[in-house]
N, C-alpha and C positions, 0 to 999 in steps of 0.2 A: 504492499500501500504505499502512495505518496501524498508524502503533507505539504504544502505551500502557504507560506507564511508573508503576506506583506508588511513592508513596514514604508513610512516617506508621507502617509496622506496628510492632510490636518485645513487650516484656516490660508488663504493667500488675497490676491489684490488682485485685480487686470491687472495683467503686465508684467506679474510677478513669473518665478520659475518655481517648480517642485520637483521633486526628485524621487521617485519609487521604487523601494526594491522589492525584493522577492528571492527567498531563498525553500528550495528544497530539500527534502529532508528523506527517509525511509528507502521503499523498496524503491529507487530509482536510479539513475544512471546517467550521463550526460546524452544520450543518445535518442534528443527528443528534440522537438521543435518547442520555445516557449512564446508565451506572447499575454496581452492584455486586454480584456473587454472591461467594459465599463459600462455601468446604468443608472442613468440619472431617475431620477423621483416621475414617476408616473410612465414610463418607459419601458419598454423593454430591451435586452444588454443586448450590444452590438461592440463589434471587435472594434480595437482602437490599432492594435502593433502586435505583428513578429517576428521571428527570427527562426531559422534554422541553425541548426545543431551545431555547424561551424561557424556559423555570425559572420557569413559572406553574405546573405540574403536576407534583406528584410522588408517587409508588408506594413502598410501603412492606409489608415481608412483616411480618403480622401476631407475631412474637416479634420485631421492632423498633422496632416504633409505637411510639412517644411517648419513646424514647431515641436513634434516631440522625435526624438531619438529614442529608439531601442537598442541595448546591446547588452551582453552577456559573459558571464565567468564561468567556465563550465571547472573547471580546476573550485573555484568558489560552492558550485551547482545554482547560481545565481542570474538572475535575469533584470535591469535597469531600464526605467524610461524615466527620461529626463525632457520634461515639459514646461517647456518657455513659452511665454509670449499667451499664459495663460487668457480665456475668454470665460466671463459668466457660465454660458452654456459647455464648459466644460466639468461643472459640476458636478458631481455622482460618487458614485461607489465603482471602486477598480479594482477590477479581480486580475490574478495572476492565471495564467494558466499553462499548463505544459499538452501536446498531444503529439500522436506520430511524425508526422507531417505539417510543414506549414499553411499549405496547401485546407487541407481539413480542419485544420485548429481556424482558421480564419472563420470558416463557415459555423463553428461552436462543437466540431467535435472533440472534445478533449479529456485527455487520459484522470486527468484530475483539474481541482479546482481550488483558491485560494479563498477564504472566508471574505477577503474584500478587506480596501480603504479606502475611508472615505476623504475627498478632496473638495474643498468649499471656495470657489470663488468668487470674491463681491467688488460691486462695480466701485 
């Protein structure tokens, strides 16, 4: 069983930056794609970003392209999401995810999900 624990959420103002981190533990290896999803109040969970096993390929939702950067450290079994130029509409609970492939992970097919970390952006 895989456990994912996120950290780094909090309160920010529009234009600020935040960095989310997620560490995997349990019966896992680095042989997975990892990613981030988010769920805003009253909305469905949506894809934010994903990264391949090697870290050589990344994928982003159009809404965060150019503002968010996903990265991973396989030695630490971790993935990070650097969020710059935050907007009020980025307010959501952010979930770390782990999947077999980046493509399927992007569609929400995950092996494991974290509990989520809240990001609140005020104007």
